[in-house]
Chimera marker file (.cmm) of the C-alpha trace (Angstrom):
<marker_set name="trace">
<marker id="1" x="2.254" y="-11.833" z="18.848" r="1" g="1" b="0" radius="0.5"/>
<marker id="2" x="-1.457" y="-11.218" z="18.407" r="1" g="1" b="0" radius="0.5"/>
<marker id="3" x="-0.862" y="-10.142" z="14.792" r="1" g="1" b="0" radius="0.5"/>
<marker id="4" x="0.719" y="-13.514" z="14.028" r="1" g="1" b="0" radius="0.5"/>
<marker id="5" x="-2.168" y="-15.347" z="15.657" r="1" g="1" b="0" radius="0.5"/>
<marker id="6" x="-4.625" y="-13.357" z="13.524" r="1" g="1" b="0" radius="0.5"/>
<marker id="7" x="-2.547" y="-14.016" z="10.411" r="1" g="1" b="0" radius="0.5"/>
<marker id="8" x="-2.547" y="-17.767" z="11.033" r="1" g="1" b="0" radius="0.5"/>
<marker id="9" x="-6.268" y="-17.818" z="11.807" r="1" g="1" b="0" radius="0.5"/>
<marker id="10" x="-6.998" y="-16.048" z="8.503" r="1" g="1" b="0" radius="0.5"/>
<marker id="11" x="-4.618" y="-18.342" z="6.643" r="1" g="1" b="0" radius="0.5"/>
<marker id="12" x="-6.338" y="-21.406" z="8.100" r="1" g="1" b="0" radius="0.5"/>
<marker id="13" x="-9.747" y="-20.138" z="6.996" r="1" g="1" b="0" radius="0.5"/>
<marker id="14" x="-8.446" y="-19.382" z="3.486" r="1" g="1" b="0" radius="0.5"/>
<marker id="15" x="-6.787" y="-22.775" z="3.173" r="1" g="1" b="0" radius="0.5"/>
<marker id="16" x="-9.881" y="-24.599" z="4.397" r="1" g="1" b="0" radius="0.5"/>
<marker id="17" x="-11.969" y="-22.610" z="1.895" r="1" g="1" b="0" radius="0.5"/>
<marker id="18" x="-9.770" y="-23.019" z="-1.153" r="1" g="1" b="0" radius="0.5"/>
<marker id="19" x="-7.787" y="-26.244" z="-0.753" r="1" g="1" b="0" radius="0.5"/>
<marker id="20" x="-8.939" y="-29.833" z="-0.842" r="1" g="1" b="0" radius="0.5"/>
<marker id="21" x="-6.644" y="-31.817" z="1.454" r="1" g="1" b="0" radius="0.5"/>
<marker id="22" x="-4.546" y="-33.914" z="1.240" r="1" g="1" b="0" radius="0.5"/>
<marker id="23" x="-2.833" y="-31.616" z="-1.224" r="1" g="1" b="0" radius="0.5"/>
<marker id="24" x="0.553" y="-30.454" z="-2.451" r="1" g="1" b="0" radius="0.5"/>
<marker id="25" x="1.487" y="-27.109" z="-0.930" r="1" g="1" b="0" radius="0.5"/>
<marker id="26" x="4.166" y="-24.733" z="-2.186" r="1" g="1" b="0" radius="0.5"/>
<marker id="27" x="6.212" y="-22.840" z="0.380" r="1" g="1" b="0" radius="0.5"/>
<marker id="28" x="8.389" y="-19.932" z="-0.739" r="1" g="1" b="0" radius="0.5"/>
<marker id="29" x="10.970" y="-18.342" z="1.496" r="1" g="1" b="0" radius="0.5"/>
<marker id="30" x="13.768" y="-15.827" z="1.144" r="1" g="1" b="0" radius="0.5"/>
<marker id="31" x="16.732" y="-16.163" z="3.499" r="1" g="1" b="0" radius="0.5"/>
<marker id="32" x="20.062" y="-14.341" z="3.836" r="1" g="1" b="0" radius="0.5"/>
<marker id="33" x="22.786" y="-16.243" z="1.989" r="1" g="1" b="0" radius="0.5"/>
<marker id="34" x="25.183" y="-15.850" z="4.893" r="1" g="1" b="0" radius="0.5"/>
<marker id="35" x="25.438" y="-18.326" z="7.735" r="1" g="1" b="0" radius="0.5"/>
<marker id="36" x="23.556" y="-21.578" z="7.491" r="1" g="1" b="0" radius="0.5"/>
<marker id="37" x="19.991" y="-20.424" z="6.796" r="1" g="1" b="0" radius="0.5"/>
<marker id="38" x="19.324" y="-22.652" z="3.769" r="1" g="1" b="0" radius="0.5"/>
<marker id="39" x="20.304" y="-25.721" z="5.771" r="1" g="1" b="0" radius="0.5"/>
<marker id="40" x="18.066" y="-24.627" z="8.641" r="1" g="1" b="0" radius="0.5"/>
<marker id="41" x="15.111" y="-24.494" z="6.240" r="1" g="1" b="0" radius="0.5"/>
<marker id="42" x="16.062" y="-27.845" z="4.733" r="1" g="1" b="0" radius="0.5"/>
<marker id="43" x="16.128" y="-29.448" z="8.175" r="1" g="1" b="0" radius="0.5"/>
<marker id="44" x="12.521" y="-28.457" z="8.787" r="1" g="1" b="0" radius="0.5"/>
<marker id="45" x="11.319" y="-30.085" z="5.566" r="1" g="1" b="0" radius="0.5"/>
<marker id="46" x="13.941" y="-32.785" z="4.929" r="1" g="1" b="0" radius="0.5"/>
<marker id="47" x="11.852" y="-35.808" z="5.847" r="1" g="1" b="0" radius="0.5"/>
<marker id="48" x="8.700" y="-34.800" z="4.023" r="1" g="1" b="0" radius="0.5"/>
<marker id="49" x="9.433" y="-32.470" z="1.094" r="1" g="1" b="0" radius="0.5"/>
<marker id="50" x="8.811" y="-33.753" z="-2.417" r="1" g="1" b="0" radius="0.5"/>
<marker id="51" x="11.088" y="-31.126" z="-3.898" r="1" g="1" b="0" radius="0.5"/>
<marker id="52" x="13.294" y="-28.288" z="-2.715" r="1" g="1" b="0" radius="0.5"/>
<marker id="53" x="14.769" y="-25.754" z="-5.131" r="1" g="1" b="0" radius="0.5"/>
<marker id="54" x="17.150" y="-22.959" z="-4.240" r="1" g="1" b="0" radius="0.5"/>
<marker id="55" x="18.069" y="-19.905" z="-6.312" r="1" g="1" b="0" radius="0.5"/>
<marker id="56" x="20.647" y="-17.283" z="-5.419" r="1" g="1" b="0" radius="0.5"/>
<marker id="57" x="19.777" y="-13.618" z="-5.889" r="1" g="1" b="0" radius="0.5"/>
<marker id="58" x="21.695" y="-11.604" z="-8.474" r="1" g="1" b="0" radius="0.5"/>
<marker id="59" x="23.737" y="-9.938" z="-5.750" r="1" g="1" b="0" radius="0.5"/>
<marker id="60" x="24.342" y="-13.227" z="-3.930" r="1" g="1" b="0" radius="0.5"/>
<marker id="61" x="23.034" y="-11.787" z="-0.651" r="1" g="1" b="0" radius="0.5"/>
<marker id="62" x="19.863" y="-13.873" z="-0.543" r="1" g="1" b="0" radius="0.5"/>
<marker id="63" x="18.566" y="-17.298" z="-1.460" r="1" g="1" b="0" radius="0.5"/>
<marker id="64" x="15.055" y="-18.030" z="-2.633" r="1" g="1" b="0" radius="0.5"/>
<marker id="65" x="13.795" y="-21.430" z="-1.510" r="1" g="1" b="0" radius="0.5"/>
<marker id="66" x="10.755" y="-23.193" z="-2.986" r="1" g="1" b="0" radius="0.5"/>
<marker id="67" x="9.479" y="-26.331" z="-1.312" r="1" g="1" b="0" radius="0.5"/>
<marker id="68" x="6.652" y="-28.623" z="-2.417" r="1" g="1" b="0" radius="0.5"/>
<marker id="69" x="5.190" y="-30.889" z="0.210" r="1" g="1" b="0" radius="0.5"/>
<marker id="70" x="2.052" y="-33.006" z="0.413" r="1" g="1" b="0" radius="0.5"/>
<marker id="71" x="0.039" y="-32.157" z="3.512" r="1" g="1" b="0" radius="0.5"/>
<marker id="72" x="-3.047" y="-33.599" z="5.145" r="1" g="1" b="0" radius="0.5"/>
<marker id="73" x="-4.677" y="-30.405" z="6.412" r="1" g="1" b="0" radius="0.5"/>
<marker id="74" x="-4.346" y="-26.657" z="6.987" r="1" g="1" b="0" radius="0.5"/>
<marker id="75" x="-2.957" y="-27.185" z="10.493" r="1" g="1" b="0" radius="0.5"/>
<marker id="76" x="0.076" y="-28.948" z="8.981" r="1" g="1" b="0" radius="0.5"/>
<marker id="77" x="0.631" y="-26.012" z="6.585" r="1" g="1" b="0" radius="0.5"/>
<marker id="78" x="0.636" y="-23.571" z="9.493" r="1" g="1" b="0" radius="0.5"/>
<marker id="79" x="2.837" y="-25.827" z="11.619" r="1" g="1" b="0" radius="0.5"/>
<marker id="80" x="5.632" y="-25.658" z="9.018" r="1" g="1" b="0" radius="0.5"/>
<marker id="81" x="5.302" y="-21.863" z="8.779" r="1" g="1" b="0" radius="0.5"/>
<marker id="82" x="5.621" y="-21.591" z="12.553" r="1" g="1" b="0" radius="0.5"/>
<marker id="83" x="8.781" y="-23.712" z="12.533" r="1" g="1" b="0" radius="0.5"/>
<marker id="84" x="10.290" y="-21.671" z="9.693" r="1" g="1" b="0" radius="0.5"/>
<marker id="85" x="9.532" y="-18.297" z="11.296" r="1" g="1" b="0" radius="0.5"/>
<marker id="86" x="12.034" y="-19.136" z="14.050" r="1" g="1" b="0" radius="0.5"/>
<marker id="87" x="14.883" y="-18.834" z="11.528" r="1" g="1" b="0" radius="0.5"/>
<marker id="88" x="16.474" y="-15.409" z="11.825" r="1" g="1" b="0" radius="0.5"/>
<marker id="89" x="16.000" y="-13.200" z="8.756" r="1" g="1" b="0" radius="0.5"/>
<marker id="90" x="13.573" y="-15.524" z="6.938" r="1" g="1" b="0" radius="0.5"/>
<marker id="91" x="10.816" y="-13.998" z="4.822" r="1" g="1" b="0" radius="0.5"/>
<marker id="92" x="7.761" y="-16.071" z="3.928" r="1" g="1" b="0" radius="0.5"/>
<marker id="93" x="6.128" y="-15.322" z="0.593" r="1" g="1" b="0" radius="0.5"/>
<link id1="1" id2="2" r="1" g="1" b="0" radius="0.2"/>
<link id1="2" id2="3" r="1" g="1" b="0" radius="0.2"/>
<link id1="3" id2="4" r="1" g="1" b="0" radius="0.2"/>
<link id1="4" id2="5" r="1" g="1" b="0" radius="0.2"/>
<link id1="5" id2="6" r="1" g="1" b="0" radius="0.2"/>
<link id1="6" id2="7" r="1" g="1" b="0" radius="0.2"/>
<link id1="7" id2="8" r="1" g="1" b="0" radius="0.2"/>
<link id1="8" id2="9" r="1" g="1" b="0" radius="0.2"/>
<link id1="9" id2="10" r="1" g="1" b="0" radius="0.2"/>
<link id1="10" id2="11" r="1" g="1" b="0" radius="0.2"/>
<link id1="11" id2="12" r="1" g="1" b="0" radius="0.2"/>
<link id1="12" id2="13" r="1" g="1" b="0" radius="0.2"/>
<link id1="13" id2="14" r="1" g="1" b="0" radius="0.2"/>
<link id1="14" id2="15" r="1" g="1" b="0" radius="0.2"/>
<link id1="15" id2="16" r="1" g="1" b="0" radius="0.2"/>
<link id1="16" id2="17" r="1" g="1" b="0" radius="0.2"/>
<link id1="17" id2="18" r="1" g="1" b="0" radius="0.2"/>
<link id1="18" id2="19" r="1" g="1" b="0" radius="0.2"/>
<link id1="19" id2="20" r="1" g="1" b="0" radius="0.2"/>
<link id1="20" id2="21" r="1" g="1" b="0" radius="0.2"/>
<link id1="21" id2="22" r="1" g="1" b="0" radius="0.2"/>
<link id1="22" id2="23" r="1" g="1" b="0" radius="0.2"/>
<link id1="23" id2="24" r="1" g="1" b="0" radius="0.2"/>
<link id1="24" id2="25" r="1" g="1" b="0" radius="0.2"/>
<link id1="25" id2="26" r="1" g="1" b="0" radius="0.2"/>
<link id1="26" id2="27" r="1" g="1" b="0" radius="0.2"/>
<link id1="27" id2="28" r="1" g="1" b="0" radius="0.2"/>
<link id1="28" id2="29" r="1" g="1" b="0" radius="0.2"/>
<link id1="29" id2="30" r="1" g="1" b="0" radius="0.2"/>
<link id1="30" id2="31" r="1" g="1" b="0" radius="0.2"/>
<link id1="31" id2="32" r="1" g="1" b="0" radius="0.2"/>
<link id1="32" id2="33" r="1" g="1" b="0" radius="0.2"/>
<link id1="33" id2="34" r="1" g="1" b="0" radius="0.2"/>
<link id1="34" id2="35" r="1" g="1" b="0" radius="0.2"/>
<link id1="35" id2="36" r="1" g="1" b="0" radius="0.2"/>
<link id1="36" id2="37" r="1" g="1" b="0" radius="0.2"/>
<link id1="37" id2="38" r="1" g="1" b="0" radius="0.2"/>
<link id1="38" id2="39" r="1" g="1" b="0" radius="0.2"/>
<link id1="39" id2="40" r="1" g="1" b="0" radius="0.2"/>
<link id1="40" id2="41" r="1" g="1" b="0" radius="0.2"/>
<link id1="41" id2="42" r="1" g="1" b="0" radius="0.2"/>
<link id1="42" id2="43" r="1" g="1" b="0" radius="0.2"/>
<link id1="43" id2="44" r="1" g="1" b="0" radius="0.2"/>
<link id1="44" id2="45" r="1" g="1" b="0" radius="0.2"/>
<link id1="45" id2="46" r="1" g="1" b="0" radius="0.2"/>
<link id1="46" id2="47" r="1" g="1" b="0" radius="0.2"/>
<link id1="47" id2="48" r="1" g="1" b="0" radius="0.2"/>
<link id1="48" id2="49" r="1" g="1" b="0" radius="0.2"/>
<link id1="49" id2="50" r="1" g="1" b="0" radius="0.2"/>
<link id1="50" id2="51" r="1" g="1" b="0" radius="0.2"/>
<link id1="51" id2="52" r="1" g="1" b="0" radius="0.2"/>
<link id1="52" id2="53" r="1" g="1" b="0" radius="0.2"/>
<link id1="53" id2="54" r="1" g="1" b="0" radius="0.2"/>
<link id1="54" id2="55" r="1" g="1" b="0" radius="0.2"/>
<link id1="55" id2="56" r="1" g="1" b="0" radius="0.2"/>
<link id1="56" id2="57" r="1" g="1" b="0" radius="0.2"/>
<link id1="57" id2="58" r="1" g="1" b="0" radius="0.2"/>
<link id1="58" id2="59" r="1" g="1" b="0" radius="0.2"/>
<link id1="59" id2="60" r="1" g="1" b="0" radius="0.2"/>
<link id1="60" id2="61" r="1" g="1" b="0" radius="0.2"/>
<link id1="61" id2="62" r="1" g="1" b="0" radius="0.2"/>
<link id1="62" id2="63" r="1" g="1" b="0" radius="0.2"/>
<link id1="63" id2="64" r="1" g="1" b="0" radius="0.2"/>
<link id1="64" id2="65" r="1" g="1" b="0" radius="0.2"/>
<link id1="65" id2="66" r="1" g="1" b="0" radius="0.2"/>
<link id1="66" id2="67" r="1" g="1" b="0" radius="0.2"/>
<link id1="67" id2="68" r="1" g="1" b="0" radius="0.2"/>
<link id1="68" id2="69" r="1" g="1" b="0" radius="0.2"/>
<link id1="69" id2="70" r="1" g="1" b="0" radius="0.2"/>
<link id1="70" id2="71" r="1" g="1" b="0" radius="0.2"/>
<link id1="71" id2="72" r="1" g="1" b="0" radius="0.2"/>
<link id1="72" id2="73" r="1" g="1" b="0" radius="0.2"/>
<link id1="73" id2="74" r="1" g="1" b="0" radius="0.2"/>
<link id1="74" id2="75" r="1" g="1" b="0" radius="0.2"/>
<link id1="75" id2="76" r="1" g="1" b="0" radius="0.2"/>
<link id1="76" id2="77" r="1" g="1" b="0" radius="0.2"/>
<link id1="77" id2="78" r="1" g="1" b="0" radius="0.2"/>
<link id1="78" id2="79" r="1" g="1" b="0" radius="0.2"/>
<link id1="79" id2="80" r="1" g="1" b="0" radius="0.2"/>
<link id1="80" id2="81" r="1" g="1" b="0" radius="0.2"/>
<link id1="81" id2="82" r="1" g="1" b="0" radius="0.2"/>
<link id1="82" id2="83" r="1" g="1" b="0" radius="0.2"/>
<link id1="83" id2="84" r="1" g="1" b="0" radius="0.2"/>
<link id1="84" id2="85" r="1" g="1" b="0" radius="0.2"/>
<link id1="85" id2="86" r="1" g="1" b="0" radius="0.2"/>
<link id1="86" id2="87" r="1" g="1" b="0" radius="0.2"/>
<link id1="87" id2="88" r="1" g="1" b="0" radius="0.2"/>
<link id1="88" id2="89" r="1" g="1" b="0" radius="0.2"/>
<link id1="89" id2="90" r="1" g="1" b="0" radius="0.2"/>
<link id1="90" id2="91" r="1" g="1" b="0" radius="0.2"/>
<link id1="91" id2="92" r="1" g="1" b="0" radius="0.2"/>
<link id1="92" id2="93" r="1" g="1" b="0" radius="0.2"/>
</marker_set>
């Protein structure tokens, strides 16, 4: 748990250093193709995403999801990551 807290603290510092908000932010995730994982990701972003694109892996076992969203600050960026990390098997890139 402490590792995640450290990760998010570092991410916040990097975002505050390198990004002028409000700004478009690109999220990239990989999820297992089985079950309903793509829809779970969509539900998190459905009311605010500007674009969502999904690509299947060559083997069909995974889906790559790219989401562009306009956010007001680094705390919003981290908030979406924290919601997404609750999805079983998700990998954030």
